[in-house]
N, C-alpha and C positions, 0 to 999 in steps of 0.2 A: 311258750310251748306248754302243752298239756303233759301231765304225768298220770299214772294210775291213781295216785293219791289225790290229786287235785280234780280229777275228772268228775267224781260224784257231785262236787260243788259247782263246777263250771257248767255242767250239762243243763242246768235250769236256764242259764242265760243263752246257751246255744239253742235250746228248744224254743225260746221266745222269738228267735229270728227266723225260724222255719216257716214255710207256708202253712196254711190252716188245715193240713191233712189230719192231724191227730183228732181234732174236735169232731170232725165228720165221722171218721171211722170208729173211733173209740166208743162213741155213743151207740152206734149201731151194733158193734161187736159186743158191747155190754148187754144190749137187748137180746142179741142172738144167743148169748150164753144162757139166757133164762128159758128153760124148756116150756114154760107156760106163757111166754110172750105171744100176744095175738098178732096175726098177720096184719090186722088193721093198724095196730100201733107201729109196726115196722114200716108199713107203707106210708103212714103219715110222716114219719121221720125221713124216710128215703126220698119222698117226692119233693122235699124242700130243695133238693139238688137236681137241676135239670139234666145233668149228665147221667146221674144214676137212674133217674126216671126214664130217660131215653133207653138206657141199657136194659131195664126191666121190660119195657114195651117191645124192644127189638127182639129180645130173646124169646118172649112168649109168641110173638107174631111169626118168627121163623118156624116154630113148632106148628102153628095153626096153618101156615101156608103149605106145609107138607101134606096136610089133609084137606087142602083147598077150602079152608075156612076163612071168613073175613077177618081183617085186622082188628085188634082190640085198641081202645083208646083210653081205657080206665086202668091206671096203674095198680089199683087194688085187685081187680080181676086178673090182670096179667101176673102179678106177684103170686096170687093164689094158684095160678096154673103152673108156674115154674117151681114153686116150693121154696122153703126156707134155705136149703143148702145152696141152691143156685142164686138166690137173692144175696146171700153172704158173699159169694164169689164176685158178683157184679159190683157190689158196694166197695169191696176192697180194691178191685182192679180199677174201677172208675176213679176212686179217690186217690189212689197212688198216681194215676195218670195226671190228675189235676194237681197233685202235690208236686210232681216233678216238672210240670209244664212251665212253671215260672222260671226255671233255670235252663238256659239255652244249651248248656253242656250235658244235660241229664237225659237226653232221649235214649242213648245207648243203655244207661242205667235202668230205665223203665223196661226196655226190651229184654235186657238180661234178667231182671227180676221176674218178668213174666215167663221167660223161658225156664228159669229154675222152678217157678211155681207149677208150670205144666209138668215138668219132669218129676217133681216131688209128688204131685198128685197121681201120676201114672205108677210110680214106684210104690206109693202107699197102697194103691189098689191091689198090687201084687202081694204086698206084705201084710195085709190085714190091719192097716193103720187108718185112722180117720183121714179120708181124702180131703175134706174141707179144711181141717187143721193144717194139713200138709200144704195146701194151696196158699192159705193165708200166711203161714210161716215163710213160704218161698217168696211171696210178694214182698214181705217185710225184711228179708234177711240182709239186704245190703243198704238199708236206710242210712247207715253211718256214712256212706259215701257222700250223701248230700250235705252232711255237716261240713265236710272239707270244702265243698263248693261255697258254702256260706262263710266259712272262716277266711279262706284266701283262695279264690277261684283260679287266679293266675299261677300261683305256686302249685296248686293241685294239678292243673293241666300240664305243667312242666314235668311234674313227677310222673304223670300218666304217660307223657310222650317218651320220656327216658326209659320207661319200663317195657315199651313195645318190643325192644330188641331182646331182652333177657328174661322178661316175665317177673322181675323182682319188685312188683308194685307194693306189696305189703311191707317189705323191708324199707323201701324208700319213703312210704307214707309215715312209718314210725319214726324214721330219722328226721323227717321234715316237721311233723306235727307233735311228736312225742308219744302218740298212741296210734294203733292201727284202726281201721274202720270197724273191725269186729268188736273191739273194746268200746268205742264210742257208740256204736249201735246198741250194744247190750245195755250200756248206761242209759241211753235214750229210752229203750224198751222198759227198763225198770222205772225210769222217771214217769213214763206213761202208765205204769202199773199193769203192764201186760202179764199174762199168765207165765209162771216160772218155766214151763217147757218151751214157750216161745223165746224167752230170754236166753235159755241155754242153747237153743237151736241157732239163734242169731250169733251168739258169742263164739260158738265152736264150729261154725260151718266151714272153716278152713283147716281144722285140726286133722292131722293124718293118722293119729293113733289114739283118739279119744272118742268114747261113746258115753254120753251123759243121759241119753234117753233114746227110745226108738224113733221119735220124731226128729231129734237132732241127727240121728244116723241117716234118715231119709234126706234131710236138707243138705247134709254134708255130701252125700253121694250125688244128689241132684245137681249141686254146684259142679262137680267133676263131670258128670254125664252131659250136662248142657254144653260145657266147653268141649268135650270130646265130640259131640255132634255138631259143633261149630254153629250153635244157635244162641244169639244172633251172630252172624259172621264177624270175625275180628281177628287181626293179626296176633292179638294177645291170647287167643284161645289155645291153650296147650294143657295137657294133663301129664304132670311129671310125678305125681304121687297119688296114691289111692288109699283110702282108709280101710285097711283089711279088717279091722275090728267091726266097722260098720257093715261091711259086706257079710261077715259071719253073723252079726246080730240079726240082720234081716233075712239071712238064708238065701242070698241072691246067687243064681247060677247064670253067669254072663252068656254062656253058650246055649242056653235053653231057647226053644221056639218062643216061649212067652216073653223073654227079654228082647228078642229080635222084633216081635210085634210091638213091644213097648217102645222101642226106639223109633219105629215107623210112625206110631201114633204121636209121639212127641214132635217129630219133624212136621207132620201134617198139621197138627194143632197150632204149632207156632207159625207156620206159613199162612194158615187161615187167619190168625190174629193180626199179622202185619200187612195183609192185603188191603 
């Protein structure tokens, strides 16, 4: 069983048994953090993965079809059309899908991660926070769940099943594995040398009275909102606590027309994603 003290040492071994998501994404995210990186360099890296290349072409061609323009077949031209921000979104989403595809029990995790990413991006837009950082942090926030699949899939599924009735998933995971998924995910993010605000957002996305950054506040509330909207549908989706400090930090007014529109966009975007 893991403990908070043994986790920093154990995480290296756990990371070695994960699918090859980090290598793909971390290289591209590192390039995307460089304001002077060329689109040519990004495209050369991205086109090594056929799933990411397909996503770039599909996104660009959807825009072109609106204007009755012929489809593009060159990833560089397509990437230039959609821009760096959209390219980053495609890279992280496609890579996470590929990352989780090797685990048969992880389809819900991918859909949940994508739902949180969508909600986080919409909240970030309202609150003046980087929408791209919010999206990436949302996609990555639950990566610790996959570690439990790797460690003992049968025990994790039993914990998951038992928690449907009362929602006490975090408590049961801690009792079974010694740490919860937020701790193991934060350790994994630190092992991958992700930015500090990403690590804090991952670590504290279930805290109900903690704000460590505005990005963390967005991810924390996006977790609650996605479950409140029941996207993706699940009997476990319930909101029993809400981080009031995060609400105050972001200046959110739940009854405002802007928030009602935000909820509608979140539902619509998620439904479009799963079609």
